[in-house]
C-alpha positions in Angstrom: 7.2 -1.0 -0.7 7.5 -4.5 -2.3 10.9 -6.1 -2.0 12.2 -9.0 -4.3 14.8 -11.5 -3.5 18.1 -11.7 -5.2 18.6 -13.9 -8.2 21.3 -16.1 -6.7 19.0 -17.6 -4.2 16.5 -19.1 -6.7 18.1 -22.5 -6.8 17.7 -23.3 -3.1 14.5 -21.8 -2.2 11.7 -23.9 -3.8 12.1 -26.7 -1.2 11.7 -24.1 1.7 8.6 -23.0 0.0 7.0 -26.4 -1.0 7.4 -27.6 2.8 5.0 -24.9 4.0 1.3 -25.1 4.4 -0.9 -23.5 1.7 -4.5 -23.7 1.0 -5.8 -27.1 -0.2 -8.6 -25.8 -2.2 -6.7 -25.8 -5.5 -3.5 -23.7 -5.5 -1.6 -26.1 -7.7 -4.0 -25.6 -10.6 -2.5 -22.0 -11.0 -6.2 -20.8 -11.2 -6.7 -18.8 -8.0 -10.4 -18.4 -8.3 -11.0 -22.2 -8.1 -9.8 -21.8 -4.4 -12.7 -21.1 -2.0 -10.2 -19.5 0.4 -9.0 -17.0 -2.4 -12.4 -16.1 -3.3 -13.2 -15.2 0.3 -10.0 -13.2 0.4 -10.6 -11.5 -2.7 -14.2 -10.6 -1.5 -12.9 -9.3 1.8 -10.1 -7.2 0.2 -12.5 -5.9 -2.5 -14.9 -4.5 0.2 -12.2 -3.2 2.3 -10.6 -1.4 -0.5 -13.7 0.3 -1.4 -13.9 2.1 1.9 -10.1 2.7 2.2 -10.1 4.4 -1.2 -12.8 6.9 0.2 -11.1 7.5 3.6 -8.1 9.9 2.5 -10.3 12.4 0.6 -13.1 12.2 3.3 -10.6 12.6 6.2 -8.6 15.4 4.6 -11.6 17.6 3.8 -13.4 16.6 7.0 -10.5 18.1 9.1 -10.2 21.1 6.7 -13.8 21.8 7.1 -13.4 22.2 10.9 -9.9 23.9 11.0 -9.0 25.1 7.6 -5.4 24.2 8.6 -2.9 22.3 6.8 -0.9 21.8 10.1 -3.9 20.0 11.6 -4.4 17.8 8.6 -0.7 17.0 8.7 -1.0 16.1 12.5 -4.0 13.9 12.3 -2.5 12.0 9.2 0.8 11.6 10.9 -0.9 10.3 14.0 -1.8 7.4 12.0 1.2 7.0 10.0 3.7 6.9 12.9 2.1 4.0 14.8 1.6 2.2 11.4 5.1 2.3 10.5 6.2 1.3 14.1 4.0 -1.8 14.0 5.2 -3.1 10.7 8.2 -5.0 12.0 6.0 -6.6 14.7 3.3 -7.3 12.1 5.8 -9.2 10.0 6.9 -11.4 12.9 3.2 -12.1 13.8 2.2 -12.8 10.2 4.9 -15.4 9.6 4.3 -16.9 13.0 0.4 -17.3 13.0 -2.2 -18.1 10.6 -2.5 -15.0 8.2 -6.3 -15.5 7.9 -6.7 -15.0 11.6 -4.5 -11.9 11.7 -6.4 -10.2 8.9 -9.7 -11.0 10.6 -8.7 -9.5 13.9 -6.9 -6.5 12.6 -9.7 -5.7 10.1 -12.3 -5.9 13.1 -10.1 -3.5 15.1 -9.6 -0.9 12.2 -13.4 -1.0 11.7 -14.2 -0.2 15.2 -11.7 2.7 15.3 -13.1 4.2 12.0 -16.7 4.0 13.6 -15.2 6.4 16.4 -13.7 8.7 13.7 -16.8 8.8 11.6 -18.8 9.8 14.8 -16.4 12.6 15.6 -16.6 14.0 12.2 -20.3 13.7 11.9 -20.6 15.7 15.2 -18.0 18.4 14.3 -15.6 17.7 17.0 -12.3 19.2 17.2 -9.5 17.2 15.3 -7.5 16.8 18.5 -9.9 14.1 19.5 -9.2 12.2 16.2 -5.5 11.7 17.1 -5.8 8.8 19.5 -8.2 7.0 17.2 -6.0 7.6 14.2 -3.0 6.3 16.2 -5.0 3.1 17.0 -6.2 2.6 13.4 -2.5 3.1 12.3 -1.4 0.3 14.6 -4.1 -2.0 13.1 -3.0 -1.2 9.6 0.6 -1.8 10.5 -0.3 -5.3 11.7 -2.4 -5.9 8.5 0.0 -5.0 5.8 2.7 -7.8 6.3 0.0 -10.3 6.4 -1.2 -9.2 3.1 2.2 -9.3 1.8 2.5 -13.1 2.6 -1.0 -14.5 2.2 -1.0 -14.8 -1.7 1.6 -17.6 -1.4 -0.7 -19.4 1.0 -3.6 -19.3 -1.4 -2.1 -20.1 -4.8 1.1 -21.3 -6.5 3.1 -21.2 -9.7 1.6 -19.0 -12.4 -1.5 -18.5 -10.2 0.7 -16.1 -8.1 0.9 -13.5 -11.0 -2.8 -14.1 -11.8 -3.9 -13.6 -8.2 -1.6 -10.4 -7.9 -3.1 -9.1 -11.1 -6.7 -9.9 -9.9 -6.1 -8.1 -6.7 -4.5 -5.2 -8.5 -7.4 -4.9 -10.8 -9.9 -4.8 -7.9 -7.7 -2.4 -5.9 -7.5 -0.1 -8.9 -11.3 -0.2 -9.6 -11.9 0.9 -6.1 -9.4 3.8 -6.6 -11.5 5.0 -9.5 -14.9 4.7 -7.5 -13.7 5.6 -4.0 -12.2 9.0 -4.3 -14.9 10.4 -6.6 -17.6 8.9 -4.3 -15.7 10.5 -1.2 -15.5 13.8 -2.9 -19.2 13.8 -3.8 -20.2 12.7 -0.4 -17.9 15.2 1.4 -19.0 18.1 -0.9 -22.7 17.2 -0.2 -23.2 15.7 3.4 -19.7 15.8 4.8 -16.7 13.6 5.1 -18.1 11.7 8.2 -20.3 9.7 6.1 -17.6 8.6 3.8 -15.5 7.4 6.9 -18.5 5.5 8.1 -18.7 3.5 4.9 -15.0 2.8 5.4 -15.8 1.5 8.8 -18.4 -0.8 7.6 -16.2 -2.2 4.9 -13.5 -3.1 7.5 -16.2 -5.0 9.5 -17.6 -6.8 6.4 -14.0 -7.6 5.4 -13.4 -9.2 8.9 -16.4 -11.5 8.3 -15.0 -12.7 4.8 -11.6 -13.3 6.3 -13.1 -15.4 8.9 -14.4 -17.8 6.4 -11.1 -18.3 4.5 -10.0 -21.4 7.0 -6.4 -21.8 5.9 -4.7 -25.0 7.2 -3.0 -24.8 10.7 0.5 -24.1 10.8 2.9 -26.9 12.0 3.1 -27.1 15.8 6.1 -25.4 17.3 8.6 -27.5 19.0 10.0 -26.8 22.5 13.2 -24.6 22.3 12.1 -23.3 18.8 12.8 -19.9 17.6 11.4 -17.0 19.5 9.7 -14.1 18.0 12.8 -12.0 18.4 15.0 -14.5 16.8 12.6 -14.8 13.7 12.6 -11.0 13.4 16.4 -11.1 13.3 16.2 -13.7 10.6 14.1 -11.5 8.5 16.5 -8.6 9.0 19.4 -10.8 8.0 17.8 -11.9 4.8 16.7 -8.4 4.0 20.0 -6.7 4.7 22.3 -9.3 3.0 20.7 -8.3 -0.4 22.1 -4.8 -1.3 19.8 -4.4 -4.3 16.6 -4.8 -2.1 17.6 -2.1 0.4 18.9 0.2 -2.4 15.3 0.2 -3.8 13.9 0.6 -0.3 16.0 3.6 0.4 15.1 5.1 -3.0 11.5 4.7 -2.1 12.0 6.3 1.4 13.0 9.3 -0.6 10.2 9.1 -3.1 7.5 8.4 -0.4 8.5 11.1 1.8 8.4 13.8 -0.8 5.3 12.3 -2.7 3.0 11.9 0.4 4.0 15.1 1.9 3.3 17.1 -1.2 0.3 15.1 -2.6 -1.6 14.2 0.5 -0.9 17.5 2.6 -0.5 20.2 -0.1 -2.7 18.6 -2.7 -6.0 18.9 -0.6 -5.0 22.4 0.6 -4.3 23.6 -3.0 -7.4 21.9 -4.3 -9.7 23.5 -1.6 -8.8 26.9 -2.9 -8.8 26.0 -6.6 -10.4 22.9 -8.3 -12.5 21.8 -5.1 -13.1 18.7 -3.3 -15.2 17.0 -6.0 -12.5 17.6 -8.8 -9.7 16.5 -6.5 -11.5 13.2 -6.2 -11.8 13.1 -10.0 -7.9 13.7 -10.2 -7.3 10.7 -7.7 -9.7 8.6 -9.6 -7.8 9.2 -12.9 -4.8 7.7 -11.3 -7.0 4.6 -10.5 -8.1 4.5 -14.2 -4.5 4.2 -15.5 -3.6 1.7 -12.7 -6.7 -0.5 -13.5 -5.8 -0.7 -17.3 -2.2 -1.7 -16.4 -3.2 -4.4 -14.0 -5.6 -6.0 -16.6 -2.7 -5.9 -19.2 -0.3 -7.3 -16.7 -2.3 -10.5 -16.5 -0.7 -11.4 -19.8 2.3 -9.2 -20.3 5.7 -10.6 -19.4 9.0 -8.7 -19.4 12.2 -10.9 -18.9 14.1 -8.3 -17.1 11.5 -5.8 -15.8 13.2 -3.9 -12.9 15.0 -1.5 -15.3 11.8 -0.5 -17.2 9.7 -0.5 -14.0 12.1 1.8 -12.1 12.7 4.1 -15.0 9.0 4.6 -15.7 8.4 5.2 -11.9 10.1 8.6 -12.3 7.0 9.7 -14.2 4.9 9.2 -10.9 6.4 12.4 -9.7 5.2 14.5 -12.6 1.8 15.2 -10.8 3.7 16.9 -8.0 5.3 19.3 -10.4 2.0 20.1 -12.1 0.4 20.7 -8.7 3.0 23.2 -7.7 2.6 24.8 -11.1 -1.0 25.4 -10.6 -2.2 23.1 -13.4 -5.9 22.8 -13.8 -8.1 19.6 -13.4 -7.5 18.2 -16.8 -3.7 18.3 -16.7 -3.6 17.1 -13.1 -6.0 14.2 -14.0 -3.7 13.3 -17.1 -0.6 13.3 -15.1 -2.3 11.2 -12.4 -3.4 8.8 -15.1 0.2 8.2 -16.3 1.5 8.0 -12.6 -1.2 5.2 -12.1 -0.1 3.3 -15.1 3.8 3.3 -14.2 3.2 2.7 -10.4 1.0 -0.3 -11.2 3.5 -1.7 -13.6 6.1 -1.5 -11.0 3.8 -2.8 -8.3 2.7 -6.0 -10.1 6.2 -6.8 -11.3 7.5 -6.5 -7.8 4.7 -8.4 -6.1 5.3 -11.2 -8.5 9.1 -11.3 -7.8 8.5 -11.0 -4.1 6.2 -14.0 -3.9 8.1 -16.3 -6.2 11.6 -15.5 -5.0 11.4 -15.2 -1.3 10.8 -18.3 0.9 7.2 -18.2 2.0 8.1 -18.5 5.7 10.1 -15.1 5.3 7.6 -13.2 3.1 6.0 -11.1 5.8 9.1 -10.4 7.7 11.2 -9.5 4.7 8.3 -7.4 3.5 7.8 -5.7 6.9 11.5 -4.5 6.8 11.1 -3.3 3.3 7.9 -1.3 4.2 9.2 0.0 7.4 12.3 1.6 6.0 10.5 2.9 2.8 7.6 4.2 5.0 9.5 5.7 7.9 10.1 8.9 5.9 6.4 9.7 5.2 5.5 11.1 8.7 8.6 13.3 8.4 7.5 14.4 4.9 4.0 15.1 6.1 5.0 16.9 9.2 7.6 19.1 7.5 5.7 20.1 4.2 3.4 22.7 5.8 6.4 24.5 7.4 8.5 24.2 4.2 5.5 25.5 2.2 5.1 28.5 4.7 8.8 29.2 4.3 9.3 28.8 0.6 5.9 28.6 -0.9 3.8 25.8 -2.2 5.0 26.1 -5.6 8.7 25.9 -4.8 8.1 22.9 -2.4 5.9 20.8 -4.8 8.2 21.4 -7.9 11.3 20.7 -6.1 9.9 17.7 -4.4 8.7 16.4 -7.6 12.0 16.6 -9.2 14.0 14.9 -6.4 11.5 12.2 -6.2 11.8 11.5 -10.1 15.7 11.4 -9.7 15.3 9.0 -6.7 13.8 6.3 -8.8 16.8 6.2 -11.2 19.5 5.8 -8.5 18.9 1.9 -7.9 19.5 1.2 -11.5 23.2 1.8 -10.9 23.1 -1.7 -9.0 23.9 -4.3 -11.7 22.2 -7.3 -10.0 18.9 -5.3 -9.9 18.9 -4.9 -13.6 19.4 -8.7 -14.2 16.4 -9.8 -12.0 14.2 -12.0 -14.2 10.5 -13.1 -13.9 9.9 -16.7 -15.1 6.2 -17.7 -15.9 5.5 -21.4 -15.4 2.9 -23.0 -17.5 -0.2 -24.5 -15.9 
């Protein structure tokens, strides 16, 4: 969950950002594709995201093929989520303390090797219990990766290039969300989920090779008696907690994420397995990617002076697919709602990533982002573990419809904070 800075800090932060190392391959131009380091980063991320977009569908139906159990699917998924969330804060400290290209290279390599193991277990029809330790290890690598991704754009570009870079990355990410789920659904329906996970494993390894070619400048040497890792983590927490409108949005997304991920990722495949099928479920997920892709292309040029009000208000529409899922909607209506959810979610994401990279000091980006993601993600394992039991007690319809309604309301609560509505995005000319 991206976290912007407060407006009152703008005047004093540019000097902090300018003093920090960035890529010397052309960030000042505001045209990120002129930077060789950014091109390697974009290539690595593109490859990795193709595999990652396939993984949720493949893993979900791979586990259901063996067990036909929502509880086991919840357990395997949560086994990755809990370590991921736990590793976020440490990952924020590491990413602000060491070169982010090195961090990404090592974590992608580790994630690729763990996915090789997951693919082998699925291809040999092993019990999902054997997936748990590998999923946990993969979650740790993902938790260490995420904060580095939050901060590295500011290393690779500057000024107007930040929004351009964010939009390029968003466009690629959303294109993979169109291709990945559909491809995973077709592969799973034809030859099994293990092959789609194998593609994800290869994508991580190729991404690690790309990140190794980025070659960002070394960080300034640390002086004797300088800040410790613990001290730097405390500094990130102080920055995050001193801005109420940041943690207000974070808490709202904690509610939204717990409900959305519990219903959509756990009940979604279970309901789809008995109704529209794996291939159609992949189409529904891809429809969300189509909406997000179109929005990310538009956002290259679109500027809203005070965007947080529209961004959060529209995010309430992202909960509509949960309600339709519970109501037993067919593939067409689920895909249409998912498309709208993709539009509003991407609008919010691009806005918030731009604010995040332009208003938070570069040296704190990963740590502040890690706190934001930790507190907004910590509810996801709770939601995913509790959803099967709630569905058994109250029925899938009641859980999905109620969860969607509460998630929609949660997105509107932060708008009660006046400073949030006043946040502005200023786009500098080249």
